[in-house]
N, C-alpha and C positions, 0 to 999 in steps of 0.2 A: 503495500499498500503505501502511495505517496503523499505527501504533506496535503494536496490538495484535494485528495479524496477524504485524507481525515476529516480534512478541515469541513465538508462538505456534510461527511456523514454526521459529525457533531454538530454542525448546524441544524441539519434535520431532526436529533433526537434533542436537542434545546428547547423545545416548546413542549408545555404539559402533555398536552392531547399525545402527541406522535409521539411520547417516550410512555407513556400507559399504553399505546396500542402496540409499540415496538413489543414493549413487555409483556402484552396477552399472547403475540403470535410467538415469543420466543418460549413462553410458557406453555403454549398448547403443541408445539411441536413441526417436524417435516411437515405434514398432511396439512397445514394450515386451519384455515377457517372462510367461510363465505363472507364478503361484504357486510349484508344482512345481519348476519349473525355477530361480528365485530359492533355495527353501530347499533344494536342491542345491547349487548354487554357491556359497551362503553357510556352508552346514554346520550348519544349524538346525532342528530339529522343525517341523514345520506348524503346530500348535500357536503355537508362538513367533512362527513367520513372521507370521501372521493378526494376531496383536498389534501386533506392529510396523507393518504395512501399514496397518492400520486405524489407527494413532499418526499416520501418513503422511498419509494420505487425509484425514483431520479436519482437519489444520494445513493443507490443499490444497496439499500438495507433490506427488502422484501423481495418477493417474487410473486408473480401473478401470474393465475392460469385458468383457461375457461373449463370447465364441469358441464357440460351441458349449457343451461342458459345462465349459471352462475360464474361470478368471479372469485376464485379461492386465491386467498393472500397468505404468504408464508414467510417467516425470518428468514432470511438468506444467512445460512450459520457461518459459511466461509468469509463473508464481509463482516461480522459481526467478530469472529474471530480474529480476522485480520486486523480489525482495528484496535481490537486489545492489545495483539500482539503489535502493533506500531507504537500502541501507548506504553508497552511495556519493554519495548525492545532495546533499551539501553538502562534498565533498572539496575540501580548500584552500580554502574558502570559496565556491568557484564564484564570485566576484567577478574583477577585473582580475587579481589576483597568481593568479588560480589557473593562466592559463598556464603559470606556471613550473615548476608541478607534475606536467603533465600526465601524466608517463610513471610517476610515482610514484603518482596515482591511478586510472590505467588499467590494468587487466591486458593483457598481450599479446592480442592481437584482440577487446580488447572495445570496438569504435568507438562504442556507444550509451552507453556510460560517458564522451565527449568530454567537456569544459565545454560547456556550450549558452550562447549569447550572454545576456548578463543585463542589458544596455544596455535603458535603460525608456524 
């Protein structure tokens, strides 16, 4: 992920409704949810939901697919993980001193964020 992509993703998530929407989709899993169900669960009008979904879609954080007459939206986990990795890439310098702060840099269960071997 590049800085521009990270800024776009963070900007999209920097609004309360979009953050709640993204968290709902992350919680739901890769199957996603139909737009109507999302609107109902978040208690927002469909027109507002469309605006927020398109913002997240343009930022690359959600996927959209058609299933018969419904649009199904799901979190893009690769994009989400890429953003987290981008934000934590140089946590604690990722050099030899990084071993001392692994637990501070890696959230519980985030094995992919364990410091990489930086020896050259």
